[in-house]
N, C-alpha and C positions, 0 to 999 in steps of 0.2 A: 504494499500498500502508501510505504514513503515513497518507494522509487516510482509509482504512481506520478505523487502527487508534484516530486520533484520534476519531472518532466512537463507535467502541466505547466508547472512554474517557468519551466527555462522556457516554453513553446510559447507564453504569453508574458516575458519578463517586461517588456512596454508597459503593460498598462500597470505592473508592481513598481517599477521605475516613476511613471505620471502620478502613482498613487503615495510615493516617498515624499515626493518635491510636492504636490497638495497637500499633505501631511503638513509639512515642514511650513508654509505658507501661513496656515493656518494656524500654527500656532505661536510664528513670531507675528502676526497681525494680532492675533488673540492676547499674548502678553502685551505689546506695545501699545494698547487700547486702554487694555486693563491699567495699565503705567500709569499711562498719559490723566485717568482720570483719577487716580490715587492720588495722585500728586497735584492736579487743580481742583479737585472737590471732594475733599478728601468724606464730607460727609453722605452726601449723593451716592459717593463707591463705597460707604461702608453697607447701604440696605438697597439702593436701585440701581445704581450704576453697574456693577459685573454681571449680574440674572441678566442685563435688559444686552449688553454686550454677547454674551454669551447666547440669548438667544437670537440674535439676529445673526451671527455669524452660525448657527445651529439651522438656521433658514437657508446660508449659502450653502451648508452641506448638501440640505437635503436636495435643493434645486439644481445642483452639477454636479455632485456625486454620482446622484443614483442613476444619469445619464450615463455615465462613465461605466457603472454596473452594471446595466441593459447589455451596454454597449461588448462587455467581458462576454457575459453569460452567452449572447449572439456569435460573437467572434472565435471562443470554444467550440460551441457545436457545429459548428459552418466550416471552423478549419477541419473536425473531428469527419466531416462529411466529404469533404474536397479533397482532402490530404489522405483519406482510408487512414487515417491513423488507428482508429479501434477495430479496421479490419487487421491490421499488423499484429494487433495490439491481443487479438485474440486467437493469434497464433500460437500465445504463449500461456503456461499456466497461469490465466486472468478471466474472472467471468466480464462478464457486463457491468452486472452489480459493482464488482468494486472499482470498473473504470467510469463508473458516472459521480458514483462515492468520493475519488478523488479528484474529479472534477469539481465538483459543488463543494469538497474542502476547501481545495485553493481557490474558487471565488471567495469563499467564507474570511478566507485567509487575506483576500484582498481587501475585503470591506472591513476588515479590524487594522490591516494597514493605516487607516487612515483614520478609522472611528478610536481608536485606544488612546494615539498620541493627544487627540484632541477632547478626550474625557480626564483623564490623568491630566492633562493642564489647566481643563476648566476646575479641578479637584483642589489642584495644587492653589489657583488663584485664589479662589471663593475664601478658601484657608488661609491666606495671607491677607485679603482685602475685605475678608467680610466677618463679622461676627462670629461668634462659633454658635452657628443658630442650629437644629438637628434636622431641621426641612430640609436643608440643602443636601442633604446624605441622598433622602428618598428625591428630591429633585433631581439631581445627579443621575441614578438610575434609570430614573424616567425618562431622559435627553438620551443616556443609551439605547434602552430598549426601544425607544420610539424611533431613532435614526433607522437602529439596526435590520429591524425589522421592515421596515417601508425600503432600506436598501435592497436587503434580501427578496422581497415579493419585487423590484424593478430587477433583481439580477432573474429571480427565475423568470420574468416575462423573457427576458434574454434568451435565457436555455430553450424555452418553448419557440420562439421565434427565427432560433439561429437552427434548429433542423429542417431547415424551409430549402427546397432546390432552387430556387430565385437566387440573385446575386444582389437582389436590393432588398428586399422585403425582408433579409433577416437584421440590416439595418434599421432601414426608415421602421418598417413594422412597429419591430421592436421600441424605438423612440419615441413614437406617435404614441402606442399604448401607454410606456411610461409617461408622457406629458399628460395622459387624461386621468390617468391612475394616481399620480400624486395629489393632486387639484382635489379628487373624488375621497381620499386618505385626510386629506384637513379638512375638507369641509364636515366630513363626520368625525372628525376631531379625534383624541390618543386617550381617551377614557379606558378604560375596560373591555368595555364595549368593541370599540375601535381595534385594540388590540388582539380581542380575539377572533375579530372579521380577517383582521391582517393573517393571522396565523390559519385562520380555516384556507384563506389563497393561498398561500404557500405552501400549506400542507397538498391542494386540490392540483397546484400547478407542481408540485415536484411527480406528484402520482401521474400528472397528464404527460410529464416530460421522460420520465421511467416507462409508461405504456409505449412511446413513443420509437425512447432508444431502443429499447426490447425486442421490439417487432419488426424495426427496421432491418433493410438489406444491409452488410456491410459489405 
């Protein structure tokens, strides 16, 4: 399994490099804004400033990175189909389930590459600039859960659209569905009901992807 994951990362190293650069830019931007607010307006920074900045950065992450996750999922499946990667791997003692699982784990690692530094940075900056209010621990966890599930759902959309014989549909179709999906999720909200719907959507998408991948001729 580790070998399969390593191969997936190497085949799509561009996405991971972009994710690292994107994460570094987000962290640098967030640190600079927090420190500016903390030095110029200490009172507002203590209560309203940092959470507001974190929320704005969060929106930026959701809008831009989800499109990248969708593109990554579509590229993984499209590259597999056009280059017959799974057909080659199937000659080895590897099952289709292991191939797809390694691909999904790679996608999750791509998502975490951006989000883990962001969450850690947010936690540290809130600890520095905001009084020790217990509510912020839950606030950070909710941020991570919301963004991760939304990003993973968009990645699943990419997986579904990527296994398409057309050269244009995997990219354009996935991006269009993502642009429609994210606003609908935002309108519905991120309460427990919204998170439950996201989880159901992810489960249904993965089942559909597995059905297509299992029944497709390699």
